[in-house]
C-alpha positions in Angstrom: 33.6 17.0 -43.1 36.5 19.0 -41.6 38.9 17.7 -39.0 37.8 20.2 -36.4 34.1 19.2 -36.8 35.1 15.5 -36.4 37.1 16.4 -33.2 34.2 18.3 -31.7 31.7 15.5 -32.5 34.0 12.9 -30.8 34.3 15.1 -27.8 30.5 15.4 -27.6 30.2 11.6 -27.7 32.8 11.1 -25.1 31.2 13.7 -22.8 27.8 12.1 -23.4 29.2 8.6 -22.5 30.8 10.0 -19.3 27.6 11.6 -18.3 25.6 8.5 -18.9 28.0 6.4 -16.9 27.9 8.9 -14.0 24.1 8.8 -14.1 24.0 5.0 -14.0 26.4 5.0 -11.1 24.3 7.4 -9.1 21.0 5.5 -9.9 21.2 3.1 -6.9 21.7 6.0 -4.5 18.5 7.6 -5.8 16.4 4.4 -6.1 17.3 2.7 -2.8 15.7 5.2 -0.4 12.5 5.2 -2.5 12.4 1.4 -2.6 12.9 1.1 1.2 10.0 3.5 1.7 7.7 1.4 -0.5 8.2 -1.8 1.6 5.4 -2.8 3.9 5.8 -3.0 7.6 6.2 -6.5 9.1 3.1 -7.6 10.9 3.4 -9.3 14.2 0.9 -11.8 12.8 3.2 -12.8 9.9 4.1 -16.5 10.4 7.8 -15.9 10.4 7.4 -13.0 12.8 5.4 -15.2 15.1 7.9 -18.0 15.0 10.7 -15.5 16.0 8.5 -13.8 18.7 8.7 -10.4 16.8 7.1 -7.5 18.6 7.0 -3.9 17.3 7.6 -2.6 20.8 10.4 -4.4 22.8 8.9 -3.1 26.0 6.0 -5.6 25.5 8.3 -8.7 25.4 7.4 -11.3 28.1 10.8 -11.9 29.8 9.5 -15.1 31.3 8.6 -16.6 27.9 11.9 -15.2 26.4 14.7 -15.8 28.9 17.3 -14.5 26.5 15.6 -11.0 26.3 17.3 -8.1 28.1 15.6 -4.7 28.5 18.2 -2.9 26.5 17.7 -5.1 23.4 15.8 -3.6 20.4 16.0 -4.0 16.7 17.8 -0.7 16.5 20.9 -2.2 18.2 20.7 -5.6 16.5 23.3 -6.7 14.0 20.7 -7.9 11.6 19.0 -4.5 11.1 19.9 -2.6 8.0 19.1 0.9 6.7 19.6 4.4 8.1 20.2 4.8 11.8 17.3 6.8 13.3 14.6 5.6 11.0 11.5 4.2 12.8 11.2 1.3 10.4 14.1 -0.3 8.6 14.9 -3.5 6.6 16.1 -6.6 8.5 18.1 -9.5 7.1 15.6 -12.0 8.6 12.5 -10.5 6.9 13.3 -9.6 3.3 10.9 -7.3 1.6 9.5 -6.0 4.9 10.4 -3.2 7.3 10.7 -3.9 11.0 10.2 -1.4 13.9 13.5 -0.1 15.2 11.9 -0.2 18.7 11.0 -3.9 18.1 12.6 -7.2 19.2 12.7 -10.8 18.1 14.4 -14.0 19.4 17.1 -13.7 16.7 18.5 -10.5 18.2 22.3 -10.3 17.9 24.3 -7.5 19.5 26.1 -5.1 17.2 29.9 -5.2 17.6 
């Protein structure tokens, strides 16, 4: 084996390793949106949702039964909501594995700073 062949072979391995590392680093960016889309929507009948008074539409909140509720409060402007701004359904820290309606509300609402 000549020195030039060995040098080319090591460059190929190095290039392959860099490419593999770059692909692994990009994998979460590709997988995360697909995983979020696969999550089910939180049902208002879910026991935890019921306990927190979750509703998919904040306009349906009974203000008398929920004295802390204000008309401008929705999941979209809650600190606990995650995901991409503008999406109709997004992950929430309170309901792992489920998506909540951005237009929704629950008793755990916390204003975003």
